[in-house]
N, C-alpha and C positions, 0 to 999 in steps of 0.2 A: 412483292413476290416479283422475282426476276422472270422475264418471258421466256429465257432460255430453259429454266427449270420447269415451267410449265409445257414447253414443247418437248423436252425431254421425257416428261411423264405421259405424253401423248404417244411418244415413240416406244415407251415402255407398256403401254396399254394400261396405265394406272388410271383408276377412276378419280384420283386427286386432279387429274389435269382439268376434267370438267368442273369439279368443285372450285378450283383456283380460278379458271376462266370466269366462272360466274361471278366469283368475288370481286376480281380485278376489273372485268370489262362488262358485266351484266347489265348496270345501269346506264352506261354509255351505249352500248347495243341497244337497250330498250328505248332509250331516247331518239336514236336514229330511226328505228323502226316505227315508233309511235309518231314521229314527225311525218312520215309518209301515210300511215294508215289511220291515224286519228281513231283507233278503236283498241281498247285494252285486250280484249279476248283475240283478236287477230295478231297483236303485237306479242302476246304471250305464245301464241302459236310460232310465231317466226322466231321467237329466242330458242324455243326447243328445236325447232328444225335447225338452226344455226349450230347449237352443240351436237347435234347428230352429224351434220355436214362437217363441222371442225373434227370429229371422231373419226369420221370416214376417210377425210383427206390428208390429216396428219397421222402417220405416214401415208402416202409417199412425199407429200409436200413438206419441206421444212422452211415456215415463213421466215423470212428476215425480220419483219416487224409484226409481231402478233396481233397488236391492236388494229393495224390497218387492214391486215388479212381478214379479220373478223367482222371489221366495219363493212369491207366490200362483199361479204358473203351475206351479212343480214340486210344490207341496203338492196342487194339484188332479190333475196327472198321477199322482202317488204314490197317492192316494186312488181314482181310477179303476183303476189297476192292482191296488189291494189288493182292490176290490170284485170285480175280474174274477177274481182268485186264490182268493177265499173265497167265491165265489156260492153253492156248496152245502154249505159247512161253516162253523161258527161261528169257527174259527181262534183264534188266541191273540195276545197282544202289547196294545199300548195302544190300538188303535182300537176293539175291543169296549169296553174298560173306560170309554174316553173318553165314546162314545156311551150307555153305561149311566148314567154320571155326569149326563149332560145331558137324558136322556130325559123326566124330569119336568118340566124347565123349557122345553124345546124342542119344539115339535109340528110335524108337516108343514106346516101352513099358515103357520108362521113363516120359510119361505124367500124369501118376498117381499122385494123391495129396499126396500120401506117400512119394515122394521124395522132396517135399516142405522143410520139416524140415531138410534134409540133406544139401539141397542147402543153405538155411538160415544160418546153422552153417557154412557151408564152406566160405560164403561171410562174416560173422560176425568175422572170424578169420583172414581174409585178412589185410594187411595193408590198411589204409584208400585211399591212391592214387590208389592202385592197384584195390581196390573193386570199386571206382569211375569209373576208367578205363573201368573195366569189365561191370559194368551196362551201361555206355555210350554206349559201343559197342554192347553188346548183348542183351540189353532191350530196350534202345532209338535209337539203330541202328545209331550211328554217324559213320561217315567215320574215318578212321585211321587219316588222315590228320587234321580232324575238332578235334578230341582228343589231337593230338600232339599240335596243335596251343593253344587249351584252357589251357594246362599245361605247355606250353613253352618247350616241349621236342622233341626230333627228332623222325621222324616216325619209325626209325628202333627199337628205344627204346620201343616205343609203341607197335610195332608187337611182339617184344621178350617178353615184359612182359604179353601180351595177350597169347601168345603160352605157356609159362611157366604157367600161371594161368589155361589155359585149361588143361594141362598136370596133375596140381595138382588136379583140379576138377576130372578128370578121376581116378586119385588114390583114391581120397575120396571116390568116388562112388563105387569103386572096394572093398574098405575097409569096406563098408557098406553092401557088398553082392549084389549090383547091378551090373548085367552083362551089359557090354558095348562092 
C-alpha cells in the first residue's frame, strides 16, 4: 500500500486510512512502543492513541514520510507514558540506560529546535552502520544485545561504536558552540 494513498484517505476522512495504517505500520509501531514500555497493555494503549492522533493531525498535516511521522508520534506517546508510570521510581529497562549514556553529551538547554540541524548533519556524516546503530539505540531505544544480534556483531563492538559516536557528537556540538 502506497503511503500517499493512505494519506489521501486521511484527508478524505475514510476509515480505510486507519485500517491501512494498522496493516502497514502497526507491528513496527508496536515494537517501538514496546521497546520503551516493556508492557503489552501500555503498548496497546499507545497504539490506540497513535491512531487517534494520526486521525486528528492528518489533516491539516500532510507528512512527507508517513512511517517516520507515525514513529515519532508513537515514540513520544510511549515516552510520556513511561514517565508517568515511573514518576516516583527509577524503574528498569532501556530508557534509564539510554538517558545515562547520553547525559554527559546532552543537557537541558539542548532541547531547542536550533540543534536539530547540527544533529542531522552529524548523523548524515556517519557511516551507515554507525548511524543505524545510533538511531536504534537512542531513538528507538533498542537494547545493546538487540542491536548486536541484528547486525551480527559482538556486544562489546556495539558498545564501543556507540561510545565513540557519543564522543564524536559531543565534539561536534562543542565545535558549533553548544556548551555541554
